[in-house]
C-alpha positions, 0 to 999 in steps of 0.5 A: 802781240805787236800791233804791226803784225795783224790788224783787226781787219787782217784777222777778219780777212783770214777768218773769212778765208777759213769760212769760205774754205770749209764750205768745200770740205768736211775738214776744220781749218784752224789758225793760230798766230804767236809773236814768238814760241819761246823765251829761249831762257837757256840761250843766255846761259849757254852763251855765257858758259861758252864765252867764259871758257875763253878766259884762259885763252884771253889771259894767254893772249894778254901775255899772262904767264905762270913760271917756276921761280929761278932757284939760281937767283935765290941762293939763301932760299930753301926748297920749301920757300921756293915751292910756296912762291910757285904755289902763290903764283899759280894760285894768283893765276887761277884766281885771276882766271876764275874772276875773268870767267865770272865777269865774262859769264855775267856780262855775256848773260846780261847782253844775250838776255836782251830779247832781240839779241837772245832770239838772234843768237838762238840756233835755228834748230832750237827755234824750229823745235820750239815752234813745233812743240808749241804748235803741237800744244795748240793742236791739243789745247784748241781741241782739233783732235776732238772733231767728229771725224778727226779732220782738224788741220792747224796752221800755226805761225810764229812771227819772231822766228819767221816759221810756221807749222801745219798739223793734220789730225790722224784721219787726214794724216793717214790719207795725205802725204806730209809733202802734200802740204809743202805748197801750202806752207811755201805760200804762207812763208812767202807771204810772211817774208814779203810782209803780206801775212793775209795774202800768205794765209789766204793762199795757204788756206786755199791750198789746204781746202784744195787738198781736203776737198778731194779726200774729205769733201763737204756734205751738203746736208751734214757739214757742221762747223765744229771749230771757230773760224776766228784766228787765235792770237797768242801772247808772247811766250 
């Protein structure tokens, strides 16, 4: 993970915010951050194929034409010879098109394989899908579904995509509408956009605690800390 994302002090501050929030609720808030959520390996292939399909149009724009031989100027030629010449011209045009397509495909794949370019050219919908998928994977991998009362809440941030996901376990999901979390997510995204990740996390964690406190308040004598409060930092995908 890039060192300019979150410093050790930042991670400690977020951990402290989680610890404080969980004093107000029986819910478990868990934070995971990632540099990115996918390497988007399909993006260069898709762009390469798309650009390669432009080869015929490029050749036409360059003035390439395939025309039948002028039989009137070929007084001594047989029909078979004229046909052979036409086939040769068509074959040369086809080979030229295929060579250009291969060149465009390889060049585009190599260019789009450069990580920042690949990420920039990946459609937002695909990014959102990958971020959601990795958040769901982390929810299970970090055992948020195994808390005693199924009250785990995952806050997942993927920096490169500038996207975040919040996943609540089934007990919370059954009682809290999805849109209720919009304020928390908006606060988190706003913090990330202005370069204040810690502030964004603190605001989101506080909002989550406010929501959880109403339906899942802390019990003074029975509020175990079932999951670590530390922020999990994932390596690049």
